[in-house]
C-alpha positions in Angstrom: 4.9 -24.0 14.4 1.9 -23.3 16.7 -0.4 -26.3 17.4 -3.2 -24.8 19.4 -4.0 -22.4 22.2 -2.6 -24.1 25.3 -4.1 -21.6 27.8 -5.1 -18.1 28.5 -3.4 -16.6 31.5 -5.5 -14.3 33.7 -4.0 -12.4 36.6 -6.4 -12.4 39.6 -6.2 -10.8 43.0 -7.9 -13.7 44.9 -7.6 -17.2 43.4 -10.4 -18.7 45.5 -12.9 -16.0 44.5 -12.0 -16.3 40.8 -12.2 -20.1 40.8 -15.6 -19.9 42.4 -16.9 -17.4 39.9 -15.7 -19.4 36.9 -17.0 -22.7 38.4 -20.4 -21.5 39.8 -21.3 -18.9 37.2 -19.9 -20.5 34.1 -19.7 -24.1 35.1 -16.0 -24.5 34.2 -14.4 -27.5 35.9 -11.4 -27.0 38.2 -8.6 -29.4 37.1 -6.0 -28.5 39.8 -4.5 -25.8 41.9 -0.7 -25.6 42.3 1.9 -23.3 43.7 4.7 -22.5 41.3 7.5 -21.3 43.4 9.9 -20.1 40.7 7.4 -17.5 39.6 5.9 -16.8 43.0 2.4 -17.6 41.9 -0.5 -19.9 42.8 -2.2 -21.3 39.7 -5.6 -22.8 39.1 -6.3 -24.5 35.8 -9.9 -24.7 34.5 -11.0 -25.9 31.0 -13.5 -25.1 28.4 -13.7 -27.1 25.1 -10.1 -28.2 25.3 -8.7 -24.7 26.1 -7.3 -24.2 29.6 -7.9 -21.0 31.6 -4.9 -20.4 33.9 -5.8 -18.2 36.8 -2.7 -16.6 38.4 -2.5 -15.2 41.9 0.7 -13.6 43.2 2.2 -15.2 46.3 4.8 -12.4 46.7 4.8 -8.7 46.0 7.9 -9.4 44.0 6.2 -11.7 41.4 5.5 -10.6 37.9 1.8 -11.1 38.5 1.8 -8.7 41.5 3.6 -6.1 39.4 1.2 -6.7 36.5 -1.9 -6.2 38.7 -0.4 -3.1 40.4 0.3 -1.5 37.0 -2.7 -2.7 34.9 -5.2 -4.3 37.3 -6.5 -7.9 37.2 -7.2 -9.2 33.7 -5.8 -11.1 30.8 -2.0 -11.5 31.3 -1.0 -13.7 28.3 -2.0 -16.2 25.7 0.0 -19.4 25.5 0.4 -21.5 22.4 1.4 -25.2 22.4 4.4 -26.2 20.2 6.0 -29.6 19.6 9.6 -28.4 19.8 10.2 -25.2 21.8 13.9 -24.9 21.0 13.1 -25.0 17.3 10.3 -22.5 17.7 12.5 -20.1 19.6 15.2 -20.3 16.8 12.6 -19.7 14.1 11.3 -16.6 16.0 14.9 -15.3 16.4 15.4 -15.6 12.6 12.1 -13.7 12.1 13.5 -10.9 14.4 11.0 -11.4 17.2 12.1 -10.0 20.6 12.2 -12.8 23.2 12.0 -12.6 27.0 13.4 -16.1 27.1 16.1 -17.0 24.6 16.1 -20.5 26.1 13.2 -22.5 27.5 12.6 -22.5 31.2 10.6 -24.7 33.6 6.9 -24.0 33.5 3.9 -25.1 35.6 2.4 -28.5 34.9 5.6 -30.2 33.9 6.2 -28.0 30.8 9.0 -26.0 29.1 8.0 -22.4 28.4 9.4 -19.3 26.7 7.8 -15.8 26.5 7.9 -13.4 23.5 8.3 -9.7 24.4 5.1 -7.7 23.9 7.0 -5.0 21.9 7.3 -7.5 19.0 3.8 -9.0 19.2 1.5 -6.0 19.0 1.5 -5.4 22.8 0.4 -8.9 23.8 2.5 -11.2 26.0 2.7 -14.5 24.2 4.0 -17.8 25.7 5.2 -20.9 23.9 4.6 -24.1 25.8 6.0 -27.6 25.2 4.8 -30.5 27.3 7.8 -32.5 28.5 8.1 -35.9 27.1 8.2 -38.7 29.7 
């Protein structure tokens, strides 16, 4: 079902500062920065050896990222796995009694479909399924 790690999501307080640190200190190349209005976040994608690092900055105090940082501080927010067919993956996880935040895929950043698994059924880790939309 899972093909590879699509990205690791990291909640940050200041996107510009985090991008600069990952770029200057570690040499990670910035692919793009985009604002994703549905989730009230600004996102920067960097990459190392085929794995994307997704830096997430809240653009509103109402966003999930703002609430995460308020509760836990900046840090790893989620791990995303690429799948070929997100609807099929969701159905398989339901059969296996996983608790899902998203029972149906929703629009994700970078022209993707996404669905999140609830941390209570994944050992406390927020996991995301990602399917790249077919053109």
